[in-house]
C-alpha positions in Angstrom: -9.6 -134.6 -56.6 -10.3 -131.6 -58.8 -13.6 -132.5 -60.4 -16.8 -134.0 -59.1 -18.7 -136.2 -61.6 -22.4 -135.3 -62.5 -23.5 -138.4 -60.7 -21.6 -137.5 -57.6 -23.0 -134.1 -57.6 -26.5 -135.6 -58.0 -25.9 -138.1 -55.2 -24.9 -135.2 -52.9 -28.1 -133.3 -53.9 -30.2 -136.4 -53.2 -28.7 -136.6 -49.7 -29.4 -132.9 -49.0 -32.9 -133.0 -50.3 -33.9 -136.3 -49.0 -35.2 -137.2 -52.5 -33.5 -139.8 -54.7 -32.5 -138.0 -57.9 -30.6 -139.2 -60.9 -30.0 -138.3 -64.6 -31.8 -140.4 -67.2 -29.9 -142.0 -70.1 -29.9 -138.7 -72.0 -28.3 -136.9 -69.0 -31.5 -135.2 -67.9 -33.3 -134.8 -64.6 -36.6 -133.0 -64.3 -37.7 -131.5 -61.1 -41.1 -129.9 -60.2 -41.4 -127.4 -57.4 -44.6 -126.4 -55.7 -46.5 -127.4 -58.9 -45.2 -124.0 -60.2 -41.8 -124.6 -61.8 -40.2 -127.3 -63.8 -36.4 -127.2 -63.6 -34.4 -129.3 -65.9 -30.9 -130.3 -65.0 -28.8 -131.5 -67.9 -25.2 -132.7 -68.0 -23.0 -130.8 -70.5 -21.6 -132.9 -73.3 -18.1 -132.9 -71.8 -19.6 -133.7 -68.4 -17.7 -130.8 -66.7 -20.9 -128.9 -65.7 -24.6 -129.2 -65.2 -27.1 -126.8 -66.8 -30.2 -125.8 -64.8 -32.9 -124.2 -66.9 -36.6 -123.4 -66.5 -39.3 -121.9 -68.8 -40.7 -118.8 -67.0 -43.6 -118.2 -69.3 -44.4 -116.5 -72.6 -43.0 -113.1 -73.3 -45.8 -110.6 -73.1 -46.8 -108.8 -76.3 -45.9 -105.4 -77.3 -44.8 -102.7 -74.8 -45.2 -104.9 -71.8 -42.9 -107.5 -73.2 -40.3 -104.8 -74.2 -40.4 -103.3 -70.8 -40.0 -106.7 -69.2 -37.1 -107.6 -71.3 -35.5 -104.3 -70.5 -35.8 -105.0 -66.7 -34.5 -108.6 -67.2 -31.4 -107.3 -69.1 -30.7 -104.8 -66.3 -31.2 -107.5 -63.7 -28.6 -109.8 -65.2 -26.1 -107.2 -66.3 -23.0 -108.2 -64.3 -25.4 -110.4 -62.2 -26.8 -107.4 -60.4 -30.1 -109.0 -59.4 -29.8 -112.5 -60.9 -26.5 -113.8 -59.6 -25.3 -116.6 -62.0 -28.7 -117.0 -63.5 -29.1 -115.7 -67.1 -32.2 -115.2 -69.3 -32.8 -116.1 -72.8 -35.6 -116.5 -75.3 -36.7 -119.8 -76.9 -39.2 -118.7 -79.5 -41.5 -116.7 -77.3 -40.7 -118.4 -74.1 -38.5 -116.7 -71.6 -35.9 -119.1 -70.1 -33.8 -118.8 -67.0 -30.6 -120.9 -67.1 -27.4 -121.4 -65.1 -24.2 -123.4 -65.6 -22.9 -125.2 -62.5 -19.2 -126.0 -62.9 -18.2 -129.3 -61.5 -14.5 -128.4 -61.4 -13.7 -127.6 -57.9 -17.3 -128.4 -56.8 -18.0 -129.4 -53.2 -20.8 -131.4 -51.7 -23.1 -128.5 -51.5 -22.3 -126.8 -54.8 -25.2 -128.1 -56.7 -27.7 -127.6 -53.8 -26.6 -124.0 -53.3 -26.8 -123.3 -57.0 -30.2 -124.8 -57.3 -31.5 -122.7 -54.3 -30.1 -119.5 -55.8 -31.6 -120.5 -59.2 -35.1 -121.1 -57.7 -35.1 -117.8 -56.0 -34.5 -116.0 -59.3 -37.0 -118.2 -61.1 -39.7 -117.5 -58.5 -39.3 -113.8 -58.7 -39.3 -113.6 -62.5 -42.0 -116.1 -63.0 -44.2 -113.8 -60.9 -43.1 -110.8 -63.0 -43.9 -112.5 -66.3 -47.2 -113.9 -65.2 -48.6 -110.6 -63.7 
């Protein structure tokens, strides 16, 4: 079969993490890691992918914020230091996000994507909150 459903991907993730996870009626699942990060997983409208996203913190003011944004743009240019994780701004909050395609997905696709995403989130949360 070519495409895994979001619920199949979540069932596989549940088995791999030993934690029962599922999407709510709005297609959302919120995970908290180490009391430090909240990662939201959201099914795309066409159900062909799952978005992972996390608020990393507020963009620092003035020169420090400009310098941080410059480093983040370098990091995710061609995925140099951020892999498939991208950065964006929601008002003054810096967001990290990634799209996990379910076409051609395997049992470990979501787990691996989440692991990679968390590595990037951890590194940049530390940078923002310095």
